[in-house]
C-alpha positions in Angstrom: 35.2 46.3 -3.2 37.6 48.5 -1.5 36.9 52.2 -1.8 39.5 54.8 -2.5 39.4 58.3 -0.8 42.8 59.6 -2.2 43.5 59.0 -5.7 47.1 60.2 -7.5 46.8 60.5 -10.9 50.3 61.1 -12.8 49.9 62.2 -16.1 52.4 63.3 -19.1 50.9 66.5 -20.4 52.7 65.9 -24.0 50.6 62.7 -24.3 47.4 61.2 -24.3 46.3 61.4 -21.0 42.4 61.8 -21.2 41.7 58.0 -20.5 44.0 58.0 -17.7 42.1 60.8 -16.1 38.6 59.3 -16.9 39.3 56.0 -15.5 40.4 57.2 -12.2 37.0 59.5 -12.2 35.2 56.4 -12.8 36.7 54.8 -9.6 36.4 57.9 -7.7 33.2 58.8 -6.0 34.1 62.2 -6.3 36.4 64.5 -8.6 37.8 66.3 -5.4 39.4 63.1 -4.4 41.9 63.0 -7.5 45.1 64.7 -7.3 47.1 65.3 -10.4 50.8 65.2 -11.1 53.1 65.9 -13.7 57.0 65.1 -13.6 59.5 66.5 -15.8 63.3 65.7 -15.8 65.5 68.7 -15.3 65.8 70.6 -18.3 69.2 72.0 -19.3 70.9 73.4 -22.4 74.6 74.1 -22.9 75.4 76.9 -25.2 79.0 76.9 -26.4 79.4 80.5 -27.6 77.2 82.2 -25.0 77.8 84.1 -21.8 75.7 81.5 -19.9 77.6 78.2 -20.1 74.2 76.3 -19.1 70.6 77.3 -19.2 67.8 75.9 -16.9 64.7 75.5 -18.7 62.9 73.7 -15.7 60.7 76.7 -14.6 59.3 77.1 -18.5 58.5 73.2 -18.3 57.0 73.6 -14.9 54.7 76.7 -16.1 53.7 74.9 -19.0 52.6 72.0 -17.2 50.9 73.7 -14.8 48.9 75.3 -17.3 47.8 72.3 -18.8 46.9 70.9 -15.4 44.8 73.7 -14.8 43.1 73.2 -17.7 42.5 69.3 -16.9 41.5 70.2 -13.5 38.7 72.6 -14.7 37.8 70.2 -17.5 37.3 67.5 -14.9 36.3 69.5 -11.7 39.4 68.6 -10.0 40.5 71.3 -7.3 43.0 73.4 -8.4 44.7 72.6 -5.0 45.0 69.3 -6.4 47.5 69.7 -8.7 51.1 69.2 -8.7 54.0 69.8 -11.1 57.4 68.4 -9.8 61.2 68.1 -11.3 63.0 65.0 -11.0 62.5 61.2 -11.5 59.1 60.5 -12.2 58.8 57.3 -10.1 60.5 58.9 -7.0 58.3 62.1 -7.2 55.0 59.9 -7.8 56.3 58.0 -4.7 56.9 61.0 -2.4 53.5 62.6 -3.3 51.7 59.5 -2.8 52.9 59.1 0.4 52.5 62.8 1.2 48.9 63.0 0.5 48.5 59.3 1.8 47.2 58.1 -1.6 44.9 55.0 -1.4 45.4 54.5 -5.4 47.6 55.6 -8.1 46.3 55.6 -11.7 48.9 55.5 -14.3 49.0 55.5 -18.0 51.2 53.2 -19.7 52.3 52.5 -23.3 55.4 50.1 -23.0 57.7 48.5 -25.7 59.2 45.9 -25.2 60.2 43.0 -22.4 58.3 43.8 -19.0 58.3 47.5 -20.4 55.8 45.9 -23.0 53.3 45.3 -20.4 53.7 48.2 -18.4 56.1 50.6 -19.7 59.0 52.0 -17.7 57.3 54.6 -15.4 54.6 52.4 -14.3 57.2 49.7 -13.9 59.1 51.9 -11.6 56.4 53.1 -9.9 55.2 49.4 -8.6 58.7 49.0 -7.3 58.6 50.1 -3.4 54.9 51.8 -3.7 52.8 51.4 -0.6 49.4 51.5 -2.1 47.6 50.0 -5.4 48.5 50.8 -8.9 46.2 50.8 -11.7 48.1 50.8 -15.2 45.9 52.1 -17.8 46.8 51.1 -21.5 46.8 54.2 -23.4 
């Protein structure tokens, strides 16, 4: 069986992610091999009667996600240097980081609803397209 040296674990900090992290840890020979990632869509709000016509909440989302990822990293003894928060398209950011860190495996959670998404979920399905590494989809 192939061994994996660098495992990317994108998680949703607002969903059940423990099983995904635990599956990745079961595959890894060390928690040092795991890289956690949370990707948020850009967060904006239009205020109709304010001085600011648009407010960007991306920084607040980034800070909250980073706090959660730090707690996850501490709980599972993953190095703090292996946590990442990005703003953008989840599948694009997952592909980008996987390539950047030369990931051997991506472990992603899925809870799809219908059609092909019933099997994988929209993000997990999008990750599969164009990825250059193995992907493990964990049903959560």
